[in-house]
C-alpha positions in Angstrom: 105.6 80.8 95.8 106.8 83.6 93.5 109.3 83.0 90.7 112.1 84.6 92.6 114.8 84.5 89.9 112.4 86.3 87.4 111.5 88.9 90.0 115.2 89.3 91.1 116.1 90.0 87.5 113.3 92.6 87.3 114.4 94.2 90.5 118.0 94.5 89.3 116.8 96.2 86.1 115.4 98.9 88.5 118.7 99.2 90.4 117.5 97.1 93.4 120.5 94.8 94.0 118.9 91.8 95.6 121.2 89.0 96.8 120.9 85.5 95.4 122.6 84.1 98.5 119.7 84.7 101.0 116.4 83.5 99.8 113.4 85.5 101.0 111.6 84.3 104.1 107.9 84.7 104.7 106.8 87.2 107.4 103.5 88.4 108.8 101.5 91.2 107.3 100.2 89.7 104.1 96.4 89.2 104.6 95.6 89.8 100.9 99.0 89.3 99.3 102.2 87.6 100.5 104.9 89.3 102.6 108.6 88.5 102.8 111.9 89.7 104.1 114.8 89.7 101.6 118.3 91.2 101.8 119.2 93.9 99.4 122.8 95.3 99.4 123.1 93.4 102.7 120.1 95.2 104.3 116.7 93.7 105.0 113.8 94.8 102.8 110.1 94.2 103.1 108.6 92.7 99.9 104.9 92.3 99.2 104.1 90.0 96.3 101.0 89.2 94.4 99.6 88.1 91.0 100.2 90.2 87.9 96.8 91.9 88.4 97.9 93.3 91.7 100.3 95.7 90.0 97.9 98.7 90.0 97.1 98.0 93.7 100.8 98.0 94.6 101.4 101.2 92.6 98.5 102.9 94.3 99.9 101.9 97.7 103.3 103.2 96.8 101.8 106.5 95.6 99.8 106.7 98.8 102.9 106.2 101.0 104.7 108.9 99.0 101.7 111.3 99.5 101.8 110.7 103.2 105.6 111.1 103.4 105.3 114.4 101.6 103.1 115.8 104.4 106.1 115.5 106.8 103.9 114.3 109.6 103.9 110.6 110.4 106.7 108.3 109.3 105.9 105.8 106.6 108.1 103.0 105.1 110.2 104.4 102.3 109.1 103.0 98.9 112.1 101.3 97.3 110.4 100.1 94.1 107.2 98.7 92.6 107.8 96.3 89.7 105.8 93.8 87.7 106.5 90.8 85.6 104.1 88.8 83.3 103.2 86.6 86.2 103.7 88.5 89.4 103.8 91.9 91.0 106.1 93.1 93.8 106.3 96.1 96.1 109.6 96.7 97.9 109.6 98.8 101.1 112.0 99.9 103.8 112.3 97.2 106.5 111.2 98.5 109.9 111.7 96.6 113.2 108.6 97.2 115.2 108.5 98.0 118.9 105.9 98.2 121.6 103.8 101.4 121.8 104.1 103.6 124.8 102.1 106.5 126.2 104.6 108.9 124.6 104.4 107.3 121.2 100.6 107.4 121.4 100.6 111.1 122.2 103.1 111.7 119.4 100.9 109.8 116.9 97.9 111.9 117.9 99.8 115.1 117.3 101.3 113.9 114.1 98.0 112.7 112.7 96.5 116.2 113.4 99.5 117.6 111.5 98.9 115.3 108.6 95.3 116.3 108.5 96.4 119.9 108.1 97.7 119.0 104.7 94.7 119.9 102.7 93.4 120.0 99.1 90.8 122.4 97.6 88.7 119.3 96.6 87.7 115.9 97.9 89.2 112.8 96.4 92.6 112.1 94.9 94.3 112.1 91.5 93.9 108.3 91.2 91.8 105.5 92.4 93.1 102.9 94.8 91.8 100.1 97.0 90.4 99.6 100.5 91.6 96.2 101.3 91.2 94.5 97.9 88.0 96.5 97.1 88.4 99.2 94.4 88.1 102.7 96.0 86.9 105.5 93.7 88.5 108.9 94.3 87.1 111.1 91.5 87.6 114.8 92.5 84.5 116.5 93.9 83.8 119.9 95.4 81.0 118.4 97.5 82.0 116.1 100.4 78.5 115.0 101.2 77.9 113.9 97.6 81.4 112.4 97.4 80.8 110.3 100.5 77.3 109.3 99.6 78.1 108.2 96.1 81.8 107.2 96.0 81.9 105.6 99.4 78.5 104.3 100.6 76.9 104.1 97.2 79.7 101.9 95.8 79.7 99.6 98.8 75.9 99.2 98.7 75.9 98.4 95.0 78.6 95.8 95.6 76.6 94.4 98.4 73.6 94.0 96.1 75.8 92.2 93.6 76.9 89.9 96.4 73.3 89.1 97.3 72.8 91.4 100.3 69.5 93.0 99.5 66.3 93.6 101.4 66.5 95.9 104.5 70.2 96.6 103.8 69.4 98.2 100.5 66.2 99.9 101.6 67.9 101.5 104.6 71.0 102.3 102.6 68.8 104.2 100.0 67.1 106.1 102.8 70.4 107.0 104.4 71.9 108.3 101.1 68.9 110.4 100.3 69.0 112.1 103.7 72.7 112.1 104.4 72.9 115.9 104.4 71.2 116.0 107.9 74.6 115.0 109.4 76.2 118.0 107.9 73.7 120.8 108.5 76.2 122.9 110.6 79.5 121.3 109.4 81.5 121.6 106.3 84.8 119.6 106.5 88.1 120.6 105.0 89.6 118.2 102.4 92.3 116.7 104.7 95.0 114.2 103.7 93.7 110.9 105.0 95.4 107.6 105.7 92.0 106.1 104.7 92.4 102.7 106.5 93.7 103.7 109.9 92.9 100.7 112.2 95.4 99.5 114.8 96.9 96.9 112.5 98.1 99.6 110.1 100.2 101.5 112.7 103.2 100.6 114.7 106.3 102.0 116.4 109.9 101.9 114.9 113.0 103.6 116.3 110.8 105.0 119.1 108.5 106.9 116.7 105.1 106.1 115.3 104.8 104.7 111.8 101.8 104.0 109.6 101.5 101.8 106.5 99.0 100.0 104.1 97.1 103.3 103.4 94.0 103.9 101.3 94.9 107.6 100.7 92.5 110.4 99.6 91.5 113.9 100.7 88.4 113.9 102.8 86.9 114.6 106.2 89.5 114.0 108.9 86.7 112.7 111.2 86.6 109.6 109.0 90.2 108.7 109.9 89.3 109.2 113.6 86.2 107.1 113.3 88.2 104.2 111.8 90.6 104.3 114.7 87.6 103.5 117.0 86.2 100.7 114.9 88.6 97.9 115.7 90.2 99.4 118.8 93.9 99.7 119.7 94.3 103.5 120.1 94.6 104.9 123.6 93.1 107.8 125.4 96.5 109.5 125.1 96.3 109.4 121.3 92.8 111.1 121.2 93.7 113.6 123.9 96.9 114.7 121.9 94.9 114.9 118.7 92.2 117.2 120.0 94.7 119.3 121.8 96.6 119.8 118.5 93.4 120.3 116.4 90.0 120.1 118.2 87.2 118.3 116.5 84.0 120.1 115.5 81.0 120.2 117.7 78.8 117.3 116.8 81.5 115.0 115.5 80.2 112.1 117.6 77.0 112.0 115.5 79.1 111.1 112.4 81.3 108.3 113.9 78.8 105.6 112.9 78.3 107.1 109.5 82.0 106.9 108.7 82.4 103.4 110.3 79.5 102.1 108.1 81.7 102.4 105.0 84.3 100.1 106.5 81.7 97.6 107.8 80.0 97.4 104.4 83.5 96.8 102.9 84.1 94.0 105.4 80.7 92.6 104.5 81.7 92.6 100.8 85.1 91.1 101.5 84.4 88.6 104.2 80.6 87.8 103.9 77.5 87.6 106.0 79.2 87.7 109.5 79.2 91.5 109.0 75.6 91.8 107.8 74.1 92.1 111.3 76.5 94.9 112.3 75.9 96.7 109.0 72.1 96.6 109.6 72.4 97.8 113.1 74.5 100.8 112.0 72.0 101.6 109.2 69.0 101.4 111.5 70.8 103.7 114.0 71.7 106.2 111.3 68.3 106.3 109.6 66.5 106.7 113.0 68.9 109.6 113.7 67.7 111.2 110.4 64.1 111.4 111.6 
């Protein structure tokens, strides 16, 4: 349980006038950290709390939400503040009451994601590192997407997997995939699009009859990687995909890269949650390396 009075004092120092009368109540949405609702100036606010070492993670999340908001595409929760004490960290966000998705909101989300992806950089990466789940995500700027993805995405996860004891075929196949990854990009050079970075169904919702996304792992990269993530754990409808491609068609051959982009997230789940994801990671690696031949 956080030391609320200490955090309340810190919040007030940042002009967030939290009330002492209504103690925070726990809410869902805190798989890594804890999530709460608290009243600020008589309005509900979403709080995410964690240990002191979560401060940089929370600041990166706040920066990512601001980056997405600046694109003017999909609604994100407004960042109210990110503060840290000697013992705890806290991220305060606009409270949103979620509603059921509809065919209309799915189509809107597809259109808006395509608009977000039209926000582009001249390089791949981002101005700061962040996290994918609780795993550090490196975003050093690069002019070469293939190298960026091979080293800063797959390479980092494979190295972490080795440190976690996942060696043998996983590392052998991973090395082969990295060495020959260019074959997936022979006729395709992506733009550096603004990505959500962790766009599974649990990180999107509907509020005030409009789509909203949250918990991003923002960087600039191939938009196909966002689309691949939406297909990894399900939850996005045919209306979503149809609206996206009507707004901005995907390149010929995009299907061949879906498993490649999903592998990054499966390796991350292997590193976060253990051997239950090892079989799926190996299946993807075998499929991808066979496709390189």
